[in-house]
N, C-alpha and C positions, 0 to 999 in steps of 0.2 A: 503493499499500498503506498502509496507517493504522500511528500507532505501535503499536497494539495488535496489529497484524496480524504487524509485525516481531519484536513480543516474542513472541506466540507459535510463531514460527517457532523462533526462537530457543530458548525452553524447552523445544520438539517435541526439535529435535535436542538437546538436551543431555540428555532423559530419556531417548531410543534410547541412547545412549552412556551411560548411568549402569550400572556394574558392581558398586557395593555401598555401603556406609555403615558409619561407623565412631563409636562415642560414648564421650566421654572416662571412665573410670572411677581413683575411689580405692580402693585396698586397705585391709585393715585396718593396717598398717603408714606409710600414708602414699604407700605408692609410685602412679605415676599411670601408667597402662597405657589403651589406647583396644582395644576389643572391638566385634566387628560382620560382616559378612559379606560376601564376594566371590560372585557369579556368574559362572562362566563358560563361554565359549561359549553366550552369550544367546540367545536366539531362535530354538536347535536343538535336536532332538531327544537331543543331549546333554548341556543345559543341568543344572549340578553349582551348587548354594548350598553353600560351603565354610564354616563361622563361624572368625574366625579373633583375634587376643590380638597387639596389638603394642605393644613395650615401646621405650621410651630405649636407644641402644645405649650405656653407659658406657665401655664400651673404645675408646670411638672417639677418636684421637687429630686435633690437630689435622693437618692437609694431608695426611691418609694418604687410603688409596681405600677406607678402610671404609665401611658403609652409617651412615646416623644413627637407623635404625629396624629392626627386627627383627623377622620377622610368624612367627608359630607358628601350626598349625592348632589350633584349641580343641575338644579332646575332652572339656569337662568334660559333664555329661547338664546336659537343661534345665532351667531354675530351679526349677521344679516341683519336681525332685529330687534339688537341691543341698543342701548339708549344710556346716557351717564347714570341710569336710575339704576342699570345691572352692578354697573360698577359700584357703585356707594352702596349694591346689597354686600359684596365681595368685602366691599370697606369695612364693616360694622361687624362680619366673623372674624374679619381678620385682629380682634381682640388676643386669637390666638396665638399672633404670631412674639 
């Protein structure tokens, strides 16, 4: 097996396991958050893509069992339908950052 075959096999395995992606965003008040989508039940008849927002948990305490990041379903309309109001909704949630 050549190096390319090994690389292609590994890439293929990772491609098959991929279930979403996130992009780093900066809100109007400089709060950073991630947005993207997760695919549930990939490759099945019940496959579903869910848009998500991810914020840093500012209530995380050192040594606590609280999560570092918190995910929310993104219920904002698609970008072509968005206006400044939707940005302010993300900024309100940005209190987690």
